[in-house]
C-alpha positions as CSV (number, residue, x, y, z in Angstrom):
1,X,0.0,0.0,0.0
2,X,1.4,3.4,-1.0
3,X,0.2,6.8,-0.2
4,X,0.6,10.2,-1.8
5,X,-0.4,13.2,0.4
6,X,-1.8,16.6,-0.1
7,X,-2.2,18.3,3.3
8,X,-3.6,21.7,4.2
9,X,-5.3,23.3,7.2
10,X,-7.5,26.4,7.6
11,X,-6.9,28.9,10.4
12,X,-9.7,30.5,12.4
13,X,-10.6,32.9,9.6
14,X,-10.6,30.2,6.9
15,X,-7.2,30.9,5.4
16,X,-5.6,27.6,4.4
17,X,-2.3,26.8,6.2
18,X,-0.1,24.0,5.1
19,X,-0.1,20.9,7.3
20,X,3.6,19.8,7.6
21,X,5.4,16.7,8.5
22,X,2.8,14.2,7.4
23,X,4.1,10.7,8.1
24,X,3.0,7.0,8.0
25,X,3.2,5.7,11.6
26,X,2.1,2.1,10.9
27,X,1.0,0.0,8.0
28,X,-1.0,-3.2,8.2
29,X,-2.7,-5.6,5.8
30,X,-5.8,-3.4,5.5
31,X,-5.0,-0.1,7.4
32,X,-2.5,2.7,7.6
33,X,-1.9,5.1,10.5
34,X,-1.0,8.6,9.7
35,X,0.2,11.6,11.7
36,X,0.8,15.3,10.8
37,X,1.8,18.7,12.3
38,X,0.7,22.2,11.7
39,X,3.3,24.9,11.0
40,X,5.2,25.7,14.2
41,X,4.9,22.2,15.5
42,X,1.4,22.7,16.9
43,X,-0.7,19.5,17.3
44,X,-3.6,21.3,19.1
45,X,-6.9,19.5,18.8
46,X,-8.9,20.7,15.8
47,X,-11.2,18.9,13.5
48,X,-9.4,17.3,10.6
49,X,-10.9,15.8,7.5
50,X,-8.9,13.1,5.7
51,X,-10.0,12.4,2.1
52,X,-8.6,9.3,0.5
53,X,-9.1,7.3,-2.7
54,X,-7.4,4.7,-4.9
55,X,-5.1,6.7,-7.2
56,X,-6.4,4.9,-10.3
57,X,-10.1,5.8,-9.5
58,X,-12.0,8.9,-10.4
59,X,-12.7,11.4,-7.6
60,X,-16.3,10.3,-7.3
61,X,-15.1,7.4,-5.1
62,X,-13.5,9.5,-2.3
63,X,-13.8,8.2,1.2
64,X,-13.8,10.6,4.2
65,X,-12.6,10.2,7.8
66,X,-12.4,12.7,10.6
67,X,-10.2,13.2,13.7
68,X,-9.9,15.7,16.4
69,X,-6.3,14.8,16.8
70,X,-3.3,15.2,14.5
71,X,-3.4,11.5,13.6
72,X,-5.8,8.9,12.3
73,X,-6.0,5.2,11.3
74,X,-7.7,4.5,8.0
75,X,-9.1,1.0,7.9
76,X,-10.6,-1.2,5.2
77,X,-7.9,-0.4,2.6
78,X,-7.1,-2.9,-0.1
79,X,-3.7,-4.5,-0.5
80,X,-1.5,-3.6,-3.5
81,X,-3.4,-0.4,-4.2
82,X,-1.8,3.1,-4.3
83,X,-3.9,5.6,-2.3
84,X,-3.9,9.4,-2.5
85,X,-5.1,11.4,0.4
86,X,-5.7,15.0,1.5
87,X,-5.7,16.2,5.1
88,X,-7.3,19.5,5.9
89,X,-8.6,21.3,9.0
90,X,-12.3,21.9,9.0
91,X,-14.6,23.9,11.3
92,X,-16.1,22.0,14.3
């Protein structure tokens, strides 16, 4: 399982800030655990939306997951598939 990442976050007034240091913490047969940081190293609890999809699929098959922490485990992934994902901060 491979991932390509596009990560952004919005500040309190809706301006997008780049999420930095996105990393894969753990990979299993059908899951991947990810973590990320906001600029300045902040990991303050926000609401994050993670969009992910098989890279060879069209964007109508996007799955969404949410986390209030700067990490998440995506489950139910298929083996030998390259996934793309996007992390962004959303309003609570």
